[in-house]
C-alpha positions as CSV (number, residue, x, y, z in Angstrom):
1,M,0.5,9.5,5.7
2,I,-0.6,6.0,6.7
3,Q,2.8,4.9,7.8
4,E,3.3,7.9,10.0
5,I,2.0,6.4,13.2
6,G,3.1,9.0,15.7
7,L,4.9,7.7,18.8
8,H,4.2,4.1,17.8
9,K,7.2,2.1,16.6
10,F,6.9,-0.4,13.7
11,N,9.3,-3.3,13.9
12,N,9.4,-5.7,11.0
13,N,12.6,-7.5,11.9
14,F,12.3,-11.2,11.0
15,A,11.6,-13.5,13.9
16,I,10.2,-17.0,14.5
17,R,7.8,-16.9,17.4
18,K,4.5,-18.3,18.6
19,P,1.4,-16.2,19.2
20,D,0.0,-15.3,22.6
21,K,-3.7,-15.1,23.3
22,K,-3.5,-11.3,23.3
23,D,-1.7,-11.0,20.0
24,Y,-3.5,-9.7,16.9
25,L,-4.7,-12.1,14.3
26,L,-4.7,-11.1,10.6
27,F,-6.8,-13.3,8.3
28,Y,-7.4,-12.4,4.7
29,K,-9.5,-13.9,1.9
30,E,-8.9,-12.4,-1.6
31,N,-9.4,-8.6,-1.1
32,T,-11.1,-8.9,2.4
33,V,-10.0,-9.0,6.0
34,L,-11.6,-10.4,9.1
35,L,-12.7,-7.7,11.6
36,K,-14.4,-7.8,15.0
37,R,-17.3,-5.5,15.8
38,N,-16.9,-3.6,19.1
39,G,-20.1,-1.6,19.4
40,E,-20.3,0.6,16.3
41,Q,-16.6,0.3,15.6
42,M,-14.6,-2.4,13.8
43,D,-11.3,-3.7,15.2
44,L,-8.6,-6.2,14.4
45,P,-9.3,-9.4,16.3
46,R,-7.0,-11.0,18.9
47,F,-6.3,-14.7,19.2
48,Q,-8.3,-15.1,22.4
49,E,-11.4,-13.8,20.6
50,V,-11.1,-16.2,17.7
51,E,-9.9,-19.4,19.4
52,L,-13.4,-20.1,20.6
53,Y,-14.3,-20.9,17.0
54,D,-11.1,-22.5,15.8
55,G,-8.5,-23.9,18.1
56,D,-6.1,-24.6,15.3
57,I,-5.2,-20.9,14.7
58,Y,-2.1,-21.1,16.8
59,E,-0.6,-23.8,14.5
60,N,-1.7,-22.0,11.3
61,S,0.0,-18.7,12.2
62,T,3.1,-16.8,10.9
63,Y,4.6,-13.9,12.8
64,L,4.7,-10.8,10.6
65,F,5.7,-7.7,12.6
66,S,5.1,-5.7,15.8
67,I,4.0,-2.2,16.6
68,D,5.2,-1.3,20.1
69,E,4.6,-4.4,22.1
70,E,1.6,-5.5,20.0
71,A,2.5,-8.5,17.7
72,F,0.7,-9.3,14.5
73,F,0.4,-12.8,13.0
74,L,-0.9,-14.0,9.7
75,V,-3.4,-16.9,9.9
76,S,-3.6,-19.0,6.8
77,Q,-6.7,-21.0,7.6
78,L,-9.7,-20.2,9.7
79,K,-13.1,-21.8,10.5
80,M,-15.7,-19.2,11.6
81,E,-19.0,-20.7,10.5
82,D,-20.8,-19.9,13.8
83,A,-19.0,-16.8,14.7
84,V,-20.9,-13.7,15.9
85,S,-19.6,-10.1,15.8
86,F,-17.1,-11.0,13.1
87,E,-17.2,-10.1,9.5
88,M,-15.1,-9.9,6.4
89,Q,-14.6,-6.4,5.0
90,E,-12.9,-4.9,1.9
91,L,-9.3,-3.9,2.4
92,N,-10.1,-0.4,1.4
93,C,-11.6,0.0,4.9
94,F,-8.0,0.6,6.1
95,R,-8.0,3.9,4.3
96,T,-10.1,5.4,7.1
97,F,-9.4,2.9,9.9
98,E,-9.1,4.2,13.4
99,P,-6.7,4.3,15.1
100,M,-4.5,4.7,12.0
101,W,-1.6,2.6,13.4
102,K,-4.0,-0.4,13.3
103,G,-5.0,0.5,9.8
104,F,-1.3,0.6,8.8
105,A,-0.9,-2.9,10.4
106,G,-3.9,-4.3,8.6
107,I,-3.0,-3.2,5.1
108,T,0.7,-4.0,5.6
109,G,-0.2,-7.5,6.6
110,S,-2.3,-7.9,3.4
111,Q,0.8,-7.3,1.3
112,L,2.6,-10.2,3.0
113,F,-0.5,-12.3,2.7
114,R,-0.6,-11.8,-1.1
115,W,3.1,-12.7,-1.3
116,Y,2.7,-15.9,0.8
117,E,-0.4,-17.0,-1.1
118,G,1.1,-16.3,-4.5
119,H,4.3,-18.2,-3.9
120,Q,3.2,-21.5,-2.5
121,F,4.9,-23.3,-5.4
122,C,8.2,-22.7,-7.1
123,G,8.0,-20.5,-10.2
124,R,10.9,-22.5,-11.8
125,C,10.2,-26.2,-11.1
126,G,6.7,-26.2,-9.6
127,K,7.7,-27.8,-6.3
128,P,6.2,-26.6,-3.0
129,M,8.0,-23.6,-1.3
130,V,9.0,-23.6,2.4
131,K,9.5,-20.7,4.8
132,S,13.1,-19.8,5.5
133,Q,14.2,-20.1,9.1
134,K,16.7,-17.2,8.8
135,E,14.9,-14.4,6.9
136,R,11.6,-13.4,5.4
137,A,11.9,-15.6,2.3
138,L,10.5,-18.7,0.6
139,L,12.8,-21.5,-0.5
140,C,12.5,-24.3,-3.0
141,E,14.3,-27.3,-1.6
142,N,14.3,-28.9,-5.0
143,C,16.0,-26.3,-7.3
144,G,17.2,-23.7,-4.7
145,R,15.1,-20.8,-5.9
146,I,14.6,-18.1,-3.2
147,D,11.6,-15.6,-3.3
148,F,11.5,-12.4,-1.3
149,P,8.4,-10.2,-0.7
150,K,7.2,-8.3,-3.7
151,I,7.8,-4.5,-3.5
152,S,7.2,-2.6,-6.8
153,P,8.7,0.9,-7.1
154,A,6.4,3.6,-8.5
155,V,6.5,7.4,-8.8
156,I,4.1,10.1,-7.9
157,V,4.6,13.2,-10.0
158,G,3.5,16.8,-9.2
159,V,3.9,18.5,-12.6
160,T,3.9,22.3,-12.1
161,D,3.8,25.3,-14.4
162,K,4.6,28.3,-12.2
163,D,1.6,28.6,-9.8
164,K,-0.4,25.8,-11.4
165,I,-0.3,22.0,-10.9
166,L,-1.6,19.2,-13.1
167,L,-4.2,17.0,-11.4
168,S,-5.8,14.0,-13.0
169,K,-8.6,11.4,-12.5
170,Y,-8.1,7.7,-13.2
171,S,-10.2,6.0,-15.8
172,R,-10.2,2.7,-13.9
173,G,-10.5,1.5,-10.3
174,N,-12.5,2.7,-7.4
175,Y,-10.7,5.9,-6.7
176,K,-12.5,8.8,-8.4
177,N,-11.0,11.9,-6.8
178,Y,-8.3,14.1,-8.2
179,A,-4.7,12.8,-7.9
180,L,-1.2,13.4,-9.2
181,L,0.2,11.5,-12.1
182,A,1.7,8.1,-11.1
183,G,3.2,5.0,-12.6
184,F,5.4,2.0,-12.0
185,T,9.1,1.9,-12.8
186,E,10.1,-0.3,-15.7
187,V,13.1,-2.6,-15.8
188,G,16.4,-0.7,-16.6
189,E,15.2,2.8,-15.9
190,T,15.9,5.3,-13.1
191,L,13.1,6.9,-11.0
192,E,13.7,10.2,-12.8
193,E,13.4,8.4,-16.2
194,T,10.1,6.9,-14.9
195,V,8.9,10.4,-14.2
196,Q,9.7,11.6,-17.7
197,R,8.2,8.6,-19.4
198,E,5.0,8.5,-17.3
199,V,4.2,12.2,-17.8
200,M,4.8,11.9,-21.6
201,E,2.7,8.7,-21.9
202,E,-0.2,9.9,-19.8
203,V,-0.5,13.6,-20.8
204,G,2.0,14.2,-23.6
205,L,4.1,16.7,-21.7
206,K,7.8,17.2,-21.2
207,V,9.2,18.0,-17.8
208,K,12.5,19.3,-16.3
209,N,14.1,20.1,-12.9
210,I,12.8,16.8,-11.4
211,R,13.1,17.1,-7.6
212,Y,12.6,14.4,-5.0
213,Y,10.0,15.0,-2.3
214,K,9.3,11.9,-0.1
215,N,8.6,8.2,-0.3
216,Q,5.9,6.0,1.1
217,P,5.2,2.3,1.5
218,W,1.9,1.6,-0.1
219,S,0.7,-1.9,0.6
220,F,-2.7,-1.3,-1.2
221,S,-0.7,-2.0,-4.4
222,D,2.4,-3.8,-3.0
223,S,4.4,-0.6,-3.8
224,L,7.0,1.8,-2.6
225,L,5.8,5.2,-3.8
226,V,8.5,7.8,-4.5
227,G,7.2,11.4,-4.9
228,F,8.7,14.0,-7.2
229,F,7.9,17.5,-8.3
230,A,8.8,18.4,-11.9
231,E,8.5,21.7,-13.9
232,L,6.7,21.8,-17.3
233,D,9.2,22.0,-20.2
234,G,7.5,23.6,-23.2
235,S,3.9,23.5,-24.2
236,S,1.2,23.0,-21.6
237,E,-1.3,21.4,-24.1
238,I,-2.4,18.1,-22.7
239,T,-2.7,14.9,-24.9
240,L,-4.7,12.5,-22.7
241,D,-4.1,8.8,-22.5
242,K,-7.8,7.9,-22.2
243,E,-7.0,4.3,-21.3
244,E,-5.2,5.4,-18.1
245,L,-6.9,8.7,-17.3
246,A,-10.5,10.1,-17.4
247,S,-9.2,13.7,-17.2
248,A,-6.2,15.9,-16.6
249,E,-6.4,19.6,-15.8
250,W,-4.3,22.5,-14.6
251,F,-5.3,24.0,-11.3
252,G,-4.1,27.2,-9.5
253,R,-3.4,27.0,-5.8
254,D,-6.8,28.6,-4.9
255,E,-8.6,26.4,-7.4
256,M,-7.4,23.0,-6.2
257,P,-10.0,20.6,-4.8
258,E,-10.1,19.8,-1.1
259,I,-8.2,16.7,0.1
260,H,-10.3,14.6,2.4
261,S,-7.7,12.0,3.4
262,N,-4.3,12.3,5.1
263,I,-3.0,8.8,4.4
264,S,-1.5,9.1,0.9
265,L,1.7,10.7,-0.5
266,T,-0.4,12.1,-3.3
267,G,-2.6,14.0,-0.9
268,E,0.3,15.4,1.1
269,M,2.1,16.6,-2.0
270,M,-1.1,18.3,-3.2
271,E,-1.5,20.0,0.1
272,W,2.2,21.0,0.2
273,F,1.9,22.7,-3.2
274,R,-1.3,24.5,-2.2
275,S,0.4,25.9,0.9
276,Q,3.4,27.4,-1.0
277,K,3.5,31.1,-1.8
278,T,3.7,32.2,-5.5
279,E,7.2,33.3,-6.3
């Protein structure tokens, strides 16, 4: 999965620090990120590569996190009119970015970018927010409101019926391959209750024996994904929510489509089910 970066160590402890020339610079605009072309490959830029075009980047930076000894900073403003070998690319590029630890850094930084950008003003009184000097938080000095980074819990559900699993395709968005059922947790419900509600809402099925599998930070949607397997309870007849799903079908282990990406919890759960022997 995208956060499994091998021997590399991710450190997101809060710190106030200034960037060095060799540190990585993360600049985002809407759903795009600044990348530098190195031959045929794209890479995250370093400060020393960008300062030639904008000397103010050091003052416009916020430390985010480190991976090993490599530090990553968010830059809020950037002037790159005459830059060569740089381009803005869609954030989905991080789904296949190499090496994967840099892809993880790039998409994780985008989650913090969206939070900073969306909380420049207090949601209660409208006054400007300021960065806390003690923790990763934004403060309103007028009314005392404190905002922390947005993390939305969501479930991924592998619904099984003996040696079959339910796979679906979304009716919206850019992802068109098969996936497991998924949905965000609502206020006041447990994760297990989310599993039951989402399965009923999307395909009209009841489930039982809900079992936790794994979890995954998923910055593409500012989420923490929590994976579960659940057994069908009753009829296997599907009633499709066509606003959410384009299709939903039962697949045997030897009928399941190939998974072409190793970054997602959904993909790992599908491969895990495929590898299990029929009881």
